[in-house]
N, C-alpha and C positions, 0 to 999 in steps of 0.2 A: 504493500500500500504506500510505500515511500514515493513511488512515481506519481500516484494519485495525489498525494499530499503536495508534492512539488508543483504539479500542474494547477491544482486549486489555488495554491499560494501565488503562483505566477499570474493566474487569471485575476486574482484579487488586486494585484499591484501593477500589472503591466497593461496599459491601454492598447498597445499593439497586439498583444496576445488576445485580449478581449475581442478586438475587431476581427481577428483571424478566426476565433472560436465562433463568433456570430455568423461569419460567412460559411464556415465548414467545420462544425464540431468534430465530426469523425476524423477528418484529416489532422486536426490539432491533437486529438487523443491518440491517434495512431503514431504521430510523430513523437509524442511524449512516452510512448511505449506502454500504454495502458492495456490491460488484458480485456477480453470481451466482458467479463464480469464487472470489472471496474468501469468500463464504458457504459454498461447497462445501469450501473448505480448512478453515474453522472446524468445520463439521459432521463432517468426517472424524475429528477428534479426534487425528489423527496428528501427533505432535510434529515429525517430520522434514519433513512437508509444510508445517507452519506456519512452521518455521524457514527452509525453502527459499523461502517467499514473501518473506522479508526479505533474501535473499542479496545482492541488488543494492544494498540500503540500508545494510547493516552496514559499519562502518568496518573496514579492514584494520589490524590491530594487529601491530606487529613490534618486536622488541628487537634492537638492534645493540650489539655490545660491541667495544671496542678499547682499547688502552692510552691513558691520558690523555696529552695533550701536557704538556711542562714548563710550569710556571706562568710566564707572560710578565711578571708583575709581582712584584717582590720583596716579601717579607713586611714590612708596614709596622711591625710591632712589633719586628723585630730591627734592631739597629744595632751596628756593630763596637765602638762606644765603651761600650756598656752592658754591665755585668757582672750576670748573673742572680742571683748569690749573692755580694755584696760581702764578706762575712765569710769565705768559704771560701778565697779566694786573696788574702791581704793583699799590698798592693804593697810592694816593698822600700823601706826608708827610705834617703834619700840624705843 
């Protein structure tokens, strides 16, 4: 189905290929090397059939969600000795 995918991608992006396909779909599909089955799928014009032709080639996408693990590394910017606002808490005078 790679040749079918390449042809459909080319038809979607190449105006010259679109014009040639409009003139002679069979000639364009033959030149692309499509099998008779692939040509029948395209000629059907049915989106579901065309999508089904790629069912084995489409990647399976999934999303998994879980709570994040605690950060294994401490924040490099924080240190117990640093005071973010030195003027807000003056140290007591001795």
